[in-house]
C-alpha positions as CSV (number, residue, x, y, z in Angstrom):
1,M,45.9,5.2,-15.1
2,V,47.0,6.9,-18.3
3,V,46.9,10.3,-16.6
4,N,49.0,9.1,-13.7
5,S,51.5,7.6,-16.1
6,L,51.7,10.9,-18.0
7,K,52.3,12.8,-14.7
8,M,55.2,10.4,-13.8
9,I,56.7,10.7,-17.2
10,Y,56.5,14.5,-17.0
11,K,58.1,14.5,-13.5
12,I,60.9,12.3,-14.7
13,A,61.4,14.7,-17.6
14,V,61.5,17.7,-15.4
15,V,64.1,16.0,-13.1
16,I,66.3,15.0,-16.0
17,S,66.1,18.5,-17.5
18,I,67.1,20.1,-14.3
19,S,69.9,17.6,-13.8
20,I,71.2,18.4,-17.4
21,L,71.1,22.2,-16.6
22,I,73.0,21.7,-13.3
23,L,75.6,19.5,-14.9
24,T,76.2,21.9,-17.8
25,S,76.3,25.1,-15.7
26,C,78.4,24.1,-12.7
27,S,81.5,22.1,-12.0
28,E,80.6,18.9,-10.2
29,N,81.4,19.0,-6.5
30,S,81.4,22.8,-6.5
31,P,79.2,24.7,-4.0
32,D,77.1,26.0,-6.8
33,F,76.6,22.5,-8.1
34,F,75.2,21.2,-4.8
35,F,73.2,24.4,-4.2
36,K,71.5,24.2,-7.6
37,N,70.8,20.5,-7.2
38,G,69.3,21.1,-3.7
39,N,67.2,23.9,-4.9
40,A,65.9,21.8,-7.7
41,K,65.0,19.1,-5.1
42,Y,63.3,21.7,-3.0
43,Q,61.1,22.8,-6.0
44,L,60.2,19.1,-6.4
45,K,59.3,18.9,-2.7
46,D,62.1,16.4,-2.1
47,Y,63.1,18.3,1.1
48,N,65.2,15.6,2.7
49,G,67.1,15.1,-0.5
50,A,67.5,18.9,-0.8
51,V,69.0,19.1,2.7
52,I,71.7,16.6,1.8
53,D,72.9,18.6,-1.2
54,L,72.6,21.9,0.7
55,D,74.7,20.5,3.5
56,Q,77.4,19.8,0.9
57,A,77.1,23.3,-0.5
58,I,77.5,24.9,3.0
59,E,80.4,22.5,3.9
60,L,82.2,23.7,0.8
61,K,81.3,27.4,1.3
62,P,80.4,28.2,4.9
63,D,79.2,31.7,4.1
64,F,76.7,30.5,1.3
65,M,73.7,32.6,2.3
66,Q,71.3,31.4,-0.3
67,A,72.1,27.8,0.7
68,Y,71.3,28.5,4.4
69,H,68.0,30.2,3.2
70,T,66.8,27.3,1.0
71,R,67.9,24.8,3.7
72,A,65.9,26.8,6.2
73,M,62.8,26.5,4.1
74,C,63.3,22.7,3.7
75,F,63.5,22.4,7.5
76,G,60.4,24.5,7.8
77,E,58.6,22.2,5.4
78,L,59.8,19.2,7.5
79,K,58.6,20.9,10.7
80,K,62.1,21.0,12.1
81,Y,61.5,24.5,13.4
82,N,64.6,24.9,15.6
83,K,66.9,24.0,12.7
84,S,64.9,26.1,10.3
85,L,65.3,29.2,12.7
86,M,69.0,28.6,13.0
87,D,69.5,28.7,9.3
88,F,67.3,31.7,8.7
89,N,69.2,33.5,11.4
90,K,72.5,32.6,9.7
91,A,71.3,33.8,6.4
92,I,70.4,37.2,8.0
93,E,73.6,37.3,9.7
94,I,75.5,36.9,6.4
95,D,73.2,39.4,4.6
96,P,70.9,41.6,6.8
97,T,69.4,43.2,3.7
98,Y,68.1,39.8,2.2
99,K,64.4,40.5,2.5
100,N,63.1,37.1,1.7
101,A,64.9,35.6,4.7
102,Y,62.6,37.8,7.0
103,L,59.6,37.0,5.1
104,N,60.2,33.2,5.2
105,R,61.4,33.2,8.7
106,A,58.1,34.6,9.8
107,Y,56.1,32.2,7.5
108,Y,57.9,29.0,8.1
109,V,58.9,29.4,11.8
110,K,57.5,32.2,13.8
111,V,53.8,31.7,12.8
112,N,54.0,28.0,13.1
113,T,55.6,28.2,16.6
114,G,53.1,30.8,17.9
115,D,55.5,33.7,17.9
116,F,53.2,36.1,16.3
117,A,54.9,39.2,17.7
118,G,58.2,38.0,16.2
119,A,56.4,37.3,12.9
120,I,55.0,40.8,12.7
121,E,58.5,42.2,13.3
122,D,59.8,40.0,10.4
123,Y,57.0,41.1,8.1
124,N,57.7,44.8,9.0
125,K,61.3,44.4,8.1
126,F,60.4,42.6,4.8
127,I,58.0,45.4,3.9
128,E,60.6,48.0,4.9
129,L,63.1,46.4,2.6
130,N,60.6,45.9,-0.3
131,D,61.2,48.6,-2.8
132,D,57.6,49.9,-3.0
133,G,56.6,48.8,0.5
134,K,53.7,46.7,-1.0
135,N,53.4,43.0,-1.0
136,A,50.1,41.2,-0.9
137,F,51.5,38.1,0.6
138,A,53.3,39.8,3.4
139,L,50.3,42.1,4.2
140,N,47.9,39.2,4.4
141,N,50.2,37.2,6.6
142,R,51.0,40.2,8.8
143,G,47.3,40.7,9.1
144,F,46.8,37.1,10.2
145,A,49.6,37.6,12.8
146,K,48.0,40.8,14.1
147,F,44.6,39.0,14.4
148,N,46.2,36.4,16.6
149,M,47.6,39.2,18.7
150,N,44.1,40.6,19.1
151,D,44.8,43.7,17.0
152,T,41.6,43.4,15.1
153,I,41.7,46.8,13.4
154,G,45.3,46.4,12.3
155,A,44.6,43.0,11.0
156,L,41.6,44.2,9.0
157,N,43.6,47.0,7.5
158,D,46.4,44.8,6.4
159,I,44.3,42.2,4.8
160,Q,42.1,44.8,3.1
161,S,45.3,46.2,1.7
162,S,46.4,42.7,0.6
163,I,43.2,42.1,-1.2
164,S,43.4,45.5,-2.9
165,L,46.8,44.4,-4.4
166,D,45.7,40.8,-5.2
167,S,42.0,40.1,-5.4
168,T,42.5,36.4,-6.3
169,N,44.1,35.2,-3.0
170,S,41.4,32.9,-1.5
171,Y,43.3,32.8,1.8
172,A,43.1,36.5,2.3
173,Y,39.2,36.3,2.0
174,K,39.2,33.5,4.5
175,N,41.3,35.6,7.0
176,R,39.1,38.6,6.5
177,A,36.0,36.5,7.1
178,L,37.5,35.3,10.4
179,I,38.0,38.9,11.4
180,Y,34.4,39.8,10.4
181,I,33.1,36.8,12.4
182,S,35.0,38.0,15.5
183,M,33.3,41.5,15.0
184,D,29.9,39.7,14.6
185,S,29.6,41.0,11.1
186,I,28.3,37.7,9.7
187,G,26.9,39.0,6.4
188,L,30.3,40.4,5.4
189,A,32.0,37.2,6.7
190,C,29.7,35.1,4.5
191,T,30.4,37.2,1.4
192,D,34.1,36.6,2.0
193,L,33.7,32.9,2.6
194,N,31.7,32.5,-0.5
195,R,34.4,34.4,-2.5
196,A,37.1,32.2,-1.0
197,I,35.2,29.1,-2.1
198,E,34.7,30.6,-5.7
199,L,38.5,31.2,-5.9
200,G,39.3,27.5,-5.1
201,Y,40.2,27.6,-1.4
202,T,39.0,24.1,-0.8
203,K,41.0,22.5,-3.6
204,T,44.3,24.2,-2.4
205,Y,43.9,24.3,1.4
206,G,41.1,22.0,2.5
207,K,37.5,22.2,3.7
208,E,37.9,24.9,6.5
209,V,36.1,27.6,4.5
210,E,33.2,25.3,3.6
211,E,32.8,24.3,7.2
212,L,32.8,28.0,8.3
213,F,30.2,28.7,5.6
214,Y,28.0,25.9,6.8
215,E,28.3,27.0,10.4
216,Y,27.6,30.7,10.0
217,C,25.9,31.3,6.6
218,N,23.4,28.6,6.0
219,K,21.1,30.5,8.4
220,N,21.3,33.7,6.4
């Protein structure tokens, strides 16, 4: 009970601090005011509240690219994929070089709607626009999309590259394990599943890895 109370106090303090920063840095009722308020609510996972503020920001400034982008992510979290896609498209129309719009359009919309070919195109564009062409998150997710397009070798190459850049991502090990299972390389799959568990996959994402480990690895 004490822990929960402390968490609530901390959350309230965060909200108050963010609100003070917004009030002191922006004129009330300006596009920036509503954008920063909406962005703060997005960070606090108040997606419906964020959309209301971002609507105001866009009404006051119809070419506010960042507001479209953040609202698109809110709609993605709310599983309103058509609205999310429209906002990502608008953000890209306003600024075709804004790389995060491609990354997040793939992540929030295209993968979730089964458009894996479109997701690969977006990840390709993000990687192209990225200064060094390297991003562990994008490579892992592009690998997952390729796996769903039956490009096993391409998927494996991407996810191995992702792990070489970030060896702490439990999701990448899970994805590579799925590829190894499809290749009937069960020993390698079990090694990756075990690593994913060690890195805390279950706490973050659920019991999928433990279930796979039980199904494929208890016999080995």
